[in-house]
N, C-alpha and C positions, 0 to 999 in steps of 0.2 A: 409438556414441553413446548418451549415456543423460542424461535430465533428469526432473525433476519439475514438472510443470505448475502454476503458481501459481494453482490454481482450487479451490474459491470464494475469490475476492478482495472485500475490502471497500472501496467508495469512499474514496478519501482514505488508505488504508493502504498505505505503501510495503513492499515485500518484495525479497528476494534471489532473483534466478532465476540458475541455473548449468547451463551445458551442458559435458559432460566427453565427451573423444573418446579412445580407445586402439586401436592396431592390434591386430589378432586375436591376435598373438603376446604381447602384453603380459601380464605376470603380474599387472598391477594391474587391478581391477575399476573401470571408470568410473562405475558406478552406487552404488558405496559412499560413505556419508556425504554424499550430497547434501542442500543445503537443501530443507526442505518436508516435506509428508506423504505418506504411502502408497508404493507401489511405483513405482520408477522406469520411465519409458518407455524403451525400448531400440530402437535400429535398426541394422542394418547399413548403413554408409554408405562411399562412396569416400573415402580418406584419402590425404594427402599430407605430405611433410616439412614444408612451409610451408603455412599456411593460413589464411583469414581467416572470422570469422563475423559476421553482420549480424542484427539482431534489429529488427523494425518493427512497429508498431501500424497493422492495415489501416485503421482508422475512426477513428483518434485517440480512441478510448476509453480508451487508458491512456498513460500519460507512460513512456518508457523511456529510461534513463540508463546508458550503459557504465560499468562498474566495473572492468574489465579491458582488456588491450590487445585491439586488434582482431585482430591477426596472431600466431600462435602458430609455434613450431617443435616438430615432433614426432618422437620416437625410439620404436624397438620397445620401449623399457623405461619410456617416460615416458607420463603421461597428460597430454594438453592440456585446458585449462580456458578457457572465456570466461564473463563473468558481466555482469549488469545489475542495476539497481534499477527495478521496476516499480511505477508507482503507479496504481491504477484510479482514473480521472476521471469516468466516466460509468457508471451502474448499467446492467445487461443484459449480454447476451452479446458478446464481442468477440473477434477474432483477431488473433493475433500471428504475423507471418511469420518464420521462422529460414532462414537462407540460409546454406550454405557455399560458399566461392569458394577456388579456387587461382590462382596466377599464371600466365599462359601462358608457357610456355618460350621461345616465340619472340618475344615483345614485351611491352608496358606493360600488356596488357589482363589482364582477370580471367576465368576461366570458372567457371559456378556447377555445383557438383558435387551439391549436394542443397538440396532446399527442402522444409520442413515448415509446416503451418498448425498451430497451436495455439490451442484454444478456450479462452477463459477467461470465467468468470461473475463478474461484478462486482456485490454487492450493495451497497444503500444505508445499511445500519444503522451503518457504521463512523463515518460524518461525523455522523450524529444523537447516537450514544452519545458522540463525542468532542466535540460542542458542548455537551451536557449537562455532561459532565465539566469543560470548560473554564469553563462559566457557573456552576456550583454555587457556588463561592466568593461570586462577585457578587450571585447571586439569595438565599443566604442572608443576606449581609450587608443586602441591599435590603429582605428580608422582615424581618429583625432591627430595621431601622430603622424600617419601618412599624408593628412592635409596640410599639416605645418610644414613638414619638408617638402612637399610638393609646392607650396606657397614660396618657399625660400628659392627652390631650383627655379621657379617662374622669374621671381624678382631677380635673381642673379644672372640667368639667361638675357633677360630684358636689359640688365645694364651693361652687360657684355656687348650685346648687339648694338646699343646706343653707342657705346664707346668705340666701335669699330666704323661705324659711319661717320663720325665727327672727328676723329683722329687725323691729325695732317699727314699727307702723304709724304713720304721721303723717296726719291728715286733721281735717277739722272734721265736728264732728256737730251 
């Protein structure tokens, strides 16, 4: 098994998280070409020809959406892959739980073969920077409008002040 933990993750940012598995005799490296940065985490885990993987957020600090089938069929010359889209919704340190399960040959139950807790750090800066980026055009338009109105007020005040100085005075002496 191989994966690259999506950490650090910025709050509001959506990233792809992929887990790949291969039998030891497979000529294909399951860690090659994984999305993310850094070296992949690798584990020797029990594998079966038909498997399912589940990924959940322990505390709700991340939204997890499946992007591939939950069940794969694995052969010795093939790499199996599961994928999810992960969005950090709360800043802080959060845990995801990855579980591999196989069907029970004697029934309709599933047997857990591997469980892994993956820690993900979620920062707050993406939400702030995305808001600033999204709001920059309206804020610039608003500031431009204020500058135009302010300019007109200055011009009008200056004209009124000039008229007051040069206007003939009328009055009885």
